[in-house]
PALUMFI-701728 format. One record per residue: residue in three letters; x, z, y of N, C-alpha, C in turn. Coordinates in steps of 0.02 Angstrom, whole numbers, padded with zeros to 5 digits, always signed. Atoms other than C-alpha are relative to their C-alpha. Layout:
N
ALAXZYXZYXZY;...
//
This chain:
136
MET+00023-00062-00033-01283-01200-00420+00056+00021+00046;GLU-00048-00024-00044-01200-01136-00267+00017+00072-00008;PRO-00019-00070+00009-01099-00974-00271-00041+00045+00052;VAL+00034-00044-00043-01189-00822-00201+00052+00031+00047;SER-00048-00030-00047-01107-00765-00040-00025+00069+00019;LYS+00015-00070-00020-01096-00584+00006-00013-00003+00079;PRO+00007-00004-00067-01167-00539+00177+00062+00032+00035;LYS-00054-00028-00037-01026-00509+00302-00024+00063+00034;VAL+00022-00063-00033-01031-00329+00365+00048+00005+00059;ASN-00038-00004-00062-00975-00318+00544+00011+00072+00022;PHE-00014-00064-00024-00896-00167+00626-00051+00018+00057;ARG+00050-00029-00049-01021-00062+00727+00032+00056+00037;GLN-00037-00055-00031-00935+00040+00859-00052+00051+00029;ASP+00043-00056-00017-01020+00208+00874+00029+00052+00045;GLY-00032-00047-00042-00889+00301+00972+00074-00013+00001;ILE-00073+00003-00009-00707+00333+01012+00030+00066-00030;LEU-00033-00059+00030-00590+00450+00915+00072+00003+00023;GLN-00072-00008-00021-00422+00519+00975+00033+00046-00045;ILE-00043-00054+00037-00285+00604+00875+00061+00013+00044;LYS-00054-00022-00039-00160+00705+00968+00052+00026-00049;THR-00049-00016+00047-00001+00719+00865+00041+00060+00029;SER-00043-00058-00018+00124+00867+00868+00053-00022+00057;GLY-00047+00028-00050+00234+00756+00981-00035-00019+00067;ASP+00047+00015-00056+00090+00745+01110-00013-00071+00011;LYS+00019+00069-00005+00064+00565+01071-00077-00002-00020;GLU+00070+00010+00015-00119+00510+01076-00012-00072-00028;THR+00020+00064+00035-00186+00375+00955-00078-00005+00008;THR+00071+00007-00009-00359+00306+00992-00028-00054-00045;PHE+00031+00046+00046-00478+00222+00870-00074-00012+00022;ALA+00074+00011-00007-00650+00139+00893-00024+00018-00071;ILE+00029-00024+00063-00755+00220+00758-00072-00020-00014;GLU+00065+00002+00025-00906+00181+00656-00016+00070-00032;ILE+00018-00072+00028-00997+00345+00610-00045-00009-00057;ALA+00040-00007+00057-01063+00375+00437-00026+00071-00007;GLN+00027-00073-00003-01178+00526+00453-00056+00009-00046;SER+00053-00007+00052-01329+00491+00343+00026-00005-00070;GLN-00018+00008+00069-01321+00503+00158+00014-00073-00023;ASP-00011+00072+00015-01340+00315+00141+00060-00026+00026;GLU-00060+00026-00038-01208+00278+00266+00063+00026-00028;ARG-00065-00031+00027-01084+00398+00187+00009-00032-00073;VAL-00009+00030+00067-01118+00322+00010+00024-00071+00009;GLN-00022+00076-00011-01091+00140+00078+00069+00000+00026;GLY-00069-00005-00030-00937+00190+00180+00026-00070+00017;LEU-00029+00067-00015-00822+00037+00195-00001-00045-00062;MET+00009+00043+00056-00872-00040+00029-00019-00070+00024;HIS+00017+00067-00011-00877-00228+00031+00028-00030+00066;ARG-00032+00025-00062-00783-00241+00199+00061-00034-00014;GLU-00061+00035+00012-00651-00365+00200+00049+00004+00064;VAL-00040-00006-00060-00591-00336+00378-00006+00066+00039;LEU+00003-00056-00047-00547-00183+00481+00063-00006+00043;GLU-00054+00008-00044-00438-00195+00633+00040+00063+00005;GLU-00049-00061-00003-00286-00078+00662-00029+00053+00045;ASN+00026-00053-00041-00379+00016+00801-00068+00019-00017;GLN+00069-00017+00025-00539+00039+00699+00003+00045-00057;GLY+00005-00044+00055-00596+00170+00580-00073+00021-00012;MET+00067-00027+00014-00746+00250+00498+00005+00075-00006;LEU-00001-00073-00001-00782+00437+00529-00066+00019-00041;PHE+00050-00030+00040-00884+00522+00394-00015+00072+00019;ILE+00022-00065-00025-00982+00673+00457-00046+00029-00054;PHE+00040-00029+00055-01048+00791+00320-00038+00060+00030;PRO+00039-00061-00027-01181+00927+00340+00029+00066-00009;GLU-00031-00067+00008-01068+01065+00272+00074-00013-00027;THR-00070+00004+00022-00887+01099+00239+00000+00009-00076;ASP-00005-00002+00066-00838+01066+00059+00061-00047-00022;TYR-00049+00049+00029-00715+00969-00058-00031-00065-00009;HIS+00033+00064+00005-00789+00800-00018+00045-00050-00032;SER-00036+00049+00037-00728+00670-00142-00019-00067+00021;PHE+00011+00072-00015-00710+00483-00116+00029-00041-00057;TRP-00028+00048+00044-00674+00334-00222+00003-00069+00036;MET-00011+00067-00031-00624+00154-00185-00040-00055-00035;LYS+00043+00052+00033-00755+00066-00294-00028-00051+00054;ASN+00026+00058-00047-00803-00104-00208+00032+00002+00065;THR-00034-00004-00064-00677-00067-00071+00059-00044-00004;TYR-00052+00053+00000-00565-00216-00036+00062+00020+00036;LEU-00055-00019-00044-00450-00130+00091+00031+00064-00025;SER-00037-00062+00016-00315-00003+00054-00005+00042+00065;LEU+00012-00043-00056-00349+00146+00167+00043+00064+00001;ASP-00025-00068-00011-00274+00306+00236-00065+00042+00008;MET+00055-00044-00010-00401+00448+00219+00022+00063+00030;VAL-00022-00056-00039-00386+00587+00346-00058+00053-00003;PHE+00051-00052+00010-00478+00749+00297+00009+00056+00056;ILE-00004-00037-00065-00521+00855+00451-00050+00063-00009;LYS+00040-00062+00003-00591+01036+00463-00047-00002+00065;GLU+00052-00004-00053-00735+01087+00580+00032+00000+00071;GLY-00025-00003-00065-00625+01127+00729+00042-00062+00024;GLY-00032+00061-00017-00540+00953+00723+00071-00002-00022;GLU-00069+00001+00021-00377+00996+00639+00003-00042-00070;ILE-00007+00039+00060-00311+00874+00505+00027+00049-00058;LEU-00020-00041+00054-00299+00964+00337+00037-00036-00056;HIS-00029+00038+00060-00250+00828+00213-00006-00070+00019;ILE-00003+00075-00006-00203+00645+00214+00016-00031-00066;GLU-00011+00037+00058-00218+00530+00070+00023-00071+00024;HIS-00031+00062-00024-00100+00382+00105-00013-00058-00050;SER+00005+00062+00038-00129+00204+00048-00037+00000-00064;THR+00044+00000+00061-00273+00217-00073+00003-00069-00035;THR+00002+00063+00040-00292+00087-00210-00068-00033+00000;PRO+00065+00035-00003-00429-00044-00182-00032-00003-00074;PHE+00041+00007+00063-00567-00047-00316+00006+00058-00047;SER-00006-00055+00044-00510+00117-00396-00057+00042-00006;GLU+00058-00049+00007-00644+00229-00470+00024+00074-00008;GLU-00026-00068+00008-00524+00378-00475-00020+00040+00063;ALA+00023-00041-00058-00588+00523-00366+00059+00018+00041;ILE-00050-00022-00048-00489+00563-00210-00034+00061+00031;THR+00029-00062-00022-00519+00744-00168+00052+00039+00039;PRO-00056-00033-00038-00428+00842-00032+00017+00069-00032;SER-00029-00062+00028-00328+00999-00071-00038+00058+00033;VAL+00036-00051-00029-00437+01101+00047-00069-00025+00024;PRO+00065+00027-00022-00622+01090+00104+00001-00020+00069;CYS+00003+00033-00062-00664+00983+00251-00069-00013+00024;LEU+00063+00015-00028-00811+00936+00362-00005-00075+00020;TYR-00006+00067-00023-00753+00762+00416+00051-00036-00037;VAL-00049+00046+00026-00656+00614+00350+00003-00064+00039;LEU-00015+00060-00033-00578+00473+00441+00032-00047-00045;GLU-00038+00052+00037-00537+00313+00355+00028-00054+00046;VAL-00036+00053-00041-00413+00190+00436+00040-00045-00052;LEU-00041+00043+00043-00307+00048+00369+00064+00038-00029;ALA-00062-00031+00034-00169+00098+00246+00061-00010+00044;GLY-00061+00002-00037-00007+00135+00335-00004+00023+00072;THR+00016-00023-00065-00088+00185+00499+00029+00070+00015;CYS-00022-00069-00012-00046+00371+00482+00075+00000+00006;LYS-00075-00002-00006+00138+00340+00451+00021-00039+00064;ALA-00018+00040-00056+00148+00207+00583-00012+00035+00069;GLN+00016-00033-00060+00068+00318+00713+00022+00073-00003;ASN-00024-00069+00012+00153+00479+00650-00056+00053+00003;ILE+00054-00046+00007-00014+00564+00613+00012+00044-00060;ASN-00021-00049+00054+00013+00721+00509-00053+00055-00003;ILE+00039-00061+00008-00071+00877+00442+00014+00047+00059;GLY-00008-00042-00058-00106+00994+00586-00013-00031+00067;ASP+00019+00035-00062-00135+00860+00715-00069+00007+00017;LYS+00065-00013-00027-00291+00877+00824-00041-00062+00009;VAL+00047+00056-00004-00440+00758+00817-00056+00016+00043;SER+00057-00009-00039-00579+00737+00941-00033-00066+00003;TRP+00036+00062-00003-00715+00606+00959-00063+00006+00047;LYS+00060+00000-00042-00861+00558+01069-00040-00060-00016;ARG+00048+00061+00003-01013+00442+01058-00009-00020+00073;PRO+00007+00020-00072-01045+00335+01210-00064+00028+00034;
//
């Protein structure tokens, strides 16, 4: 019997996101947008590849303490929690793949950006930095 292979999930570019740091540096990411309930639940689960300049932006219908977990997530991620006006409120650095422990921000947010672990430190992305994005 042949092993069952998982379908490969390819990155779908839905837009461009920019973060302007306190040092006036801009970092740009190609983003996949998770806006529907099903897309937000799926997130980056089962993904084995994410490039350094790629991320997933979660858009919620209301501001709240939106929790995440890493169940079925192969990649260690930085999670960037963002308020409605585009300001970074909380960053969870280098999450643990496959963990079922809840990751909850210290303040309510409307958006969450997931990028590869280490990206925020490497790009000097911090709380208070400004985020903007657009769809093509």
